[in-house]
N, C-alpha and C positions, 0 to 999 in steps of 0.2 A: 207090805203090799210088794211083790214081787216085778222085777226090774220088766218082764214080759208084759203084765199087766198094767204097768204106768207109762210104756210105751204104744199098746193099743188106746190109752183112754186119751193121751194128748195126740195121739193120729188122728182119733175124732173129734176132738176137739179143734181141730185148723183145718181138717174138711169143710170148709163153712162157705155158704153161698157169700156171706157180708164180707169175707176176707176176699173172695172173687168181684164183687163191687169194688171195696176199698182199691182193688188192685188194678181196676178199670181207670181211677184217678189218676194215677200215675202217665198214662198214656201220652200226654203230650211232651214228655221228656224223651220220649223215643227209646229204641230197644236199651241202646247202652247206658244211657245215664239211669235209665228206670231198672236195669238188673242192677245197677252200682248203688243206686238210694236203696231198692229193695235187700239187698246183702249187708249194707252198713246199718240200717234199721233194724233187722231184725239180730245182727250181731248185738246191737246196744241191748236192744229189748230181752232177749234171751240171755245174754249173761244175766241182766239183772232180774231175770225170771228163775237162773238157778241159782242165785243167793237167796234169792226170798224162800225159795221153796228148803234150800238146804238148810236155814234155820228152823224151821217146821219141822224136818227131818231130825235136825241133831237133837232137840229137846223135846221131839213126841207131842208138838202142841201143833193145833188148827191153825189156820192163818192168822185170823183174828185174835185167838188166845195166845201168837209170839208177839202182838202189839203190847203186851202188857209190859214186858222187858224195857219197854222205852216209856210208854206212855202213863202207866197204872190202870188199874181196875175200870175205872171211869173214862180214861182216854180210850181204852181197848172196846167199851162199849158204843163211843160216839164213831169210832170206825167201822165198829162191825155194822151200826146203824147206816152210814155211809155206803158201805160195801152192800148191804142188802136193798138200798135203793138203786145203786148201780147195775145189782144184778135182776131186778127187777125190769131196768131200763133193758138190758142184755136181752132178757127172755121174750120180753114183745118185742123189740126190734126185729132179732133171728124170726119169730113165728112170723113176724108182718111178709119180711123178705122173702120167706119161705113159700109162704100162701098166695103173697104177690106173683112171684115166678113158677107156681106149680098151676093158677089160674090161667097164666096165658098158655097152657100144655093143654089142661082139660078144663073146658070155660062152666061152674055151676056155682060160682059166687065166692067171692075171695075169701067171706066170714064162715063160708063152710069148711074150707080148706085150713085155715085159721084152727077153727074147732078140732078137725082132724089133725093137726101138728102137736095140737096141745095136749088130748088124750092119749097119742101118741108118747110122749115125752112124760106123762103122767105115767101111763103104763111102766116106761122104761124107769123110772125112779120107784116105782111097787115093785119092781122085780130085781132090784138092787144090782151094786155095783160088782158082788163077790161072784157074778155068773158070767163076767168078763170073759173069762177062756173059754168059755163054752157058746152061748148064742151070741154075746157081744162081739165074741174073736170073727164069729160068721160073717156078723154086719159089716165088721172093719174090711174084713178080705174083699165083702162085694163092694165096698166103698171104694178101695184101693184099684180094682178093675177098672169101676167104673167110671174113675177120675181119670186112668189111661186114655178111656177112649175120650173123654172129653178135650184131653191135653191134643190128642188127633186131630179132633173137628177143628180145634182153634189152629195150632200151629202147621198141620201137615193138609189140609185140604186146599182142592184149587180155589184160587180167588185172588185176586191184587190185593197188596197192601193199602191201604191208602195213607197219604203222606199227612197223618196227624200230626205227629213231631213239627214239623217245618211250620204248618200252619199258626201252630198256637204254643208255640215254647213256652213263651211269658204266661201263661196262665198258670204254670207252677213252677214255683222256684226248688233246686235242687234240695233245699235244706226243709222247706217243706213237705216233700216226698219221702224224707229221712223221717221225719216225726212221724208221719201216716204209717212209715213201713213198721218203726219202731213202737207205734199207738197199740196194736193188736196185742204184741205178745204183752205190752206194758199192763194189758186191762185185764191179765190173769194173774198179775201179782197177788192181790187181796185176797187170792184162794187158791193157788198153787201148793200150799204147805196143807190143806184138806187132803192131798192126797200123796202126800211125802211122808206125815206122821208117824205112818209106823211101819215105815219101810226098816228092813232087817239090814238093808244095804245101802244106808243113809245117803253117802257121795254117787254111787252108779245110779240108783233109782233117779236121784236128782237130775244130773246128767243126763241120763237118758230122758229125759221128759221133758226137758227144756231142749235137748238136740233135734228130736224128734219131732215136737212141737216147732221147732225155727226151720228145719229143713220143709216141712211137708205146708205151713203157713207159707212160705215164700213159695213155693211149688202156685200155690193157691194164687197167690197175686200175680206169679209170672203169665196164669192164664188167663186173671182176668185184664189184665197189661196187654197181653197178646191179643185178646177177643177183640180190644176196642184197637189197636195197632194194623193188625192184619185182616181184620171184616169191617171193620169202621163202626161197628156193633158195643153198645156197651151193656145191654141187655142179654145176659150171658144165655137164659131161658130161650129167648128166640132165635140164638145162633144154634143151640144144641135141635128145636123145634123143625128150623131151615134145613138142619143136616137130617133131617128122618130120625132124630130119637127120643121121638116121643115118649114113650114106654121108660126108655133107660133114663130120658134128660127125669121123667117123675120120680122116679128111685131115686136117682141121686140127690135130686134136691130135698125131699123130704126126708130119705135118710141121714143127709147131712146136716138139716138141721135138728134133727132129733139127739142126735149123736152130739153136736156142739151145745147146745140148750140144755141138754140134761146135766152139762156140769154145772153149769149159773144155776139153774133151779136147786140141784142138792146141796152147792156150797150156800145157797140164801138159807137153809135149812140149819147148817152147819153154824153159820155166823149169827144166825137168833139164837142160838143156844146159849153165846157170848152174852147177850142180853137180857136172854130167858131161860134159864138153866135147866128150868123143867118140860122147856119145847122140847117136840119129837120130830125129831130131822126130815123123818120122812114125811108127816104131815104137812110142816111146815113150808116143805120142798114142793109137794103138790099144790099148796095153797096160792103160793108164787107163781107157779106156772099157770092157775088158775087166773089170776090178776095178769098175767102178761099177755094171756089169749085176749081177756077184754082189751086191756088196752090196744092190741094188735088191731082188734077189730076196729074200733073207736078211731084211732089219730094214726095219722100220716105220718110215716117216717122215714122217707125218703133219702135224707143227706144224713150221715151220721158224724160227721166232721167234729162239727161241735162237740157234740157227745164224747170222740176219743179226747179232744184234748180238756175236758171238762175230767176225765179220769185220772187223765195225764196229770194235770194240775195238783189234785187230790190225792194220789198216791206214791207219786214219785219223791216229794219231798217226804213223807212217811217211810217207805223204804229205805231212802237215804239216809234218815235219824239211825231206823233200825239196825244198818249194816255199819256205820260206826258204833252204835253200843254195844254191838253180838261181838263183832269182829278184832275193833280196835278197843273199846275201851273196856269192854265185859261187866257193862254197870247194867243193875236189874231193878228196874222200878215195880215189879209187879206185885209187891206187898204194899203200895202206896196208893192212896185213891186217884189221886190223878199227880203227874209231872207236869206243874205249870211252864219248868222252863222249856221242855222238851213239845209244849203244845204251843209255845209261843214261838221256837222255830219252826215248827211243822205251818206256823202259818206265813210265818217272814218265806219258808220254801214256796208256798202255793201262791203268796204275790209276786215274788222272784219271775217264777215260772210264767204268769199270766203278765207281766210285763217283757220277758224276753220273746213274745208270741209275737210282738211287735218291731221285733227285731228278725230281719231273714240271716239266720247263721246256716254256716255249713253243714253242719252236722245235727240240724233241729236242736230244738230248745230243752229238751229233756235230760240230757246230758249234761251240759252247762249248768242250770237249776239245780240238779243233783249234785254237781261236784261244789257248788256254792252252799246248798245244804249241808253237805256231809264235811266240808271245812270249818260251816258256823258252829257245829253241833260237837267238833273238837276243839275248837276253841274256845267255846262255853266254858267247856269242862277244865281245859288249861288255866283259864282265867280265875274259875271260882277256886282250884287250888292254889293257884298264888295270894289268894284274897284269904283263905283262909292261913 
């Protein structure tokens, strides 16, 4: 994959209503603390995103295939299954958020908009990622222009800023805000290698992928936080409607939902190949899109914070073990059925993450839990060598 392709893909991934909505959660901190939390969280998350993608780029393996290095063949299938589940969840959440927002602009039934968005995602998958330099690049350019308009509406429109931060500063701690900012890039850890594995320039492509995503994702968070602070409005669609951006708002929401959800649905097909080697990526991705559309129509998905924390607790310790194995220990368990020791270490990391959630740490709980898991992995190898 070329570096320009990677940049376009991850720009499209970051322009998301879900990211804007998550940014609104940080409004109680106020502008200065909110910006600091967004930048720190994204720095942590995107650094991890880079290393996860670099493993795939160096080994020419998809995200779930790289887990074989640490957890063995069955271990890789276990994480592939968890990844498919979270990707179905993301697909449904994105379609739900998109349809809910569009319904406020043009009311004709939320389920209808969910179907429309689902069909567009399926068409995007069928068209294929190879057309990114032509059609997809045009779409991304349009999204860029439209988000500039949205940014202008939020930050430069006339209107009194609400004193939201002063009124509810205790509603969200700084550490929790950092964790929410870290959570979005962390959610891409189990699939970034699906798009870096064929890179001719592994470092450059992976670096640009993480950098572009981090910058644009932070921008989306800023827009969401600014919308809540400067307008007192948490619903971005309502802000755009009030500003007279009916048609433009419709285009922003639909296209951003499609470009982001495409990656979730496509990677679900790649992950399913780890479990079922004979599966066809394109058809399984379309099937996941259909499942996500049905779930988006049936179930309400208004608050995704618990879902984000669950993703972090599952995949943060997984990547910590992978980083220790690939970059430090140089170990390879890909020929084993399952590496039991690594699975136990992952479970320990999962428990540590969940326990740390009960403690308000300045930099959130992802980084500390990963460091603990990383050190445990190194310590286990050192102990086994002494024992032998």
